[in-house]
C-alpha positions as CSV (number, residue, x, y, z in Angstrom):
1,M,9.2,-1.0,13.7
2,D,9.4,-1.5,9.9
3,I,6.0,-1.2,8.1
4,K,5.8,-3.2,4.9
5,I,3.5,-1.9,2.1
6,S,2.9,-3.7,-1.2
7,M,1.5,-1.9,-4.3
8,A,1.5,-1.8,-8.1
9,A,3.1,0.9,-10.1
10,C,1.3,3.1,-12.7
11,S,2.6,2.4,-16.2
12,C,1.7,5.9,-17.5
13,C,3.6,7.9,-14.9
14,N,6.0,5.2,-13.8
15,T,5.3,5.9,-10.1
16,A,4.0,3.9,-7.1
17,R,1.6,5.7,-4.8
18,W,1.4,4.7,-1.1
19,L,-0.3,5.8,2.1
20,C,1.5,5.7,5.4
21,P,-0.4,3.3,7.7
22,S,0.6,5.3,10.8
23,C,-0.4,8.8,9.8
24,G,-2.2,8.5,6.5
25,L,0.2,10.7,4.5
26,A,0.0,10.0,0.8
27,G,3.2,9.7,-1.1
28,H,4.8,8.3,-4.3
29,W,8.1,7.0,-5.4
30,P,9.3,6.7,-9.0
31,V,10.0,3.2,-10.4
32,P,13.5,2.7,-11.8
33,S,13.8,3.0,-15.6
34,P,14.1,0.9,-17.7
35,A,11.5,-1.5,-16.3
36,P,13.1,-3.6,-13.5
37,S,12.6,-7.2,-12.6
38,W,9.7,-7.4,-10.2
39,P,9.4,-7.0,-7.2
40,V,11.3,-3.9,-6.5
41,E,11.8,-2.9,-2.8
42,F,12.4,0.6,-1.4
43,A,13.2,1.5,2.2
44,G,12.7,4.9,3.7
45,R,10.9,6.9,6.3
46,C,7.6,8.7,6.3
47,P,8.4,12.5,6.1
48,S,5.5,13.2,8.4
49,C,5.7,10.7,11.3
50,S,9.1,9.2,10.7
51,S,7.8,5.6,10.6
52,S,10.2,3.2,8.9
53,L,8.7,2.0,5.7
54,S,9.5,-0.9,3.4
55,L,7.7,-0.5,0.1
56,E,7.4,-3.4,-2.4
57,V,6.3,-2.6,-5.9
58,T,5.0,-5.9,-7.4
59,G,4.7,-4.7,-11.0
60,Y,2.5,-2.5,-13.2
61,G,-1.2,-2.6,-12.4
62,P,-4.1,-0.5,-11.3
63,Q,-3.3,2.2,-8.8
64,N,-5.0,2.8,-5.5
65,P,-7.8,5.3,-6.4
66,E,-7.1,7.3,-3.2
67,V,-7.5,11.0,-3.8
68,T,-4.4,13.0,-2.9
69,A,-4.6,16.4,-1.1
70,L,-3.6,18.1,-4.4
71,E,-6.4,16.3,-6.3
72,R,-8.9,17.3,-3.6
73,A,-7.7,20.9,-3.8
74,L,-8.0,21.0,-7.6
75,K,-11.3,19.0,-7.4
76,L,-9.9,16.5,-9.9
77,P,-11.7,13.1,-10.2
78,P,-9.7,10.1,-8.8
79,A,-7.5,8.2,-11.3
80,R,-9.3,5.3,-13.0
81,P,-7.5,2.0,-13.3
82,R,-6.8,1.0,-16.9
């Protein structure tokens, strides 16, 4: 089963963060450079549970403020939308 996820990309780091709906693993994929025509679609598998993922990046915008495991370990505050 293909799980479709839509999100916006962060313009400062040019990546799109996502969470696997099946297992909750946080991940990110870089957005192609130069800026593409929106939307951009990626297909892949979750490295944790192997769910088939279809990610759609709709453009640049505020990121999901979910705290990643690394941010929790370093006790960094969540990223703020611009």
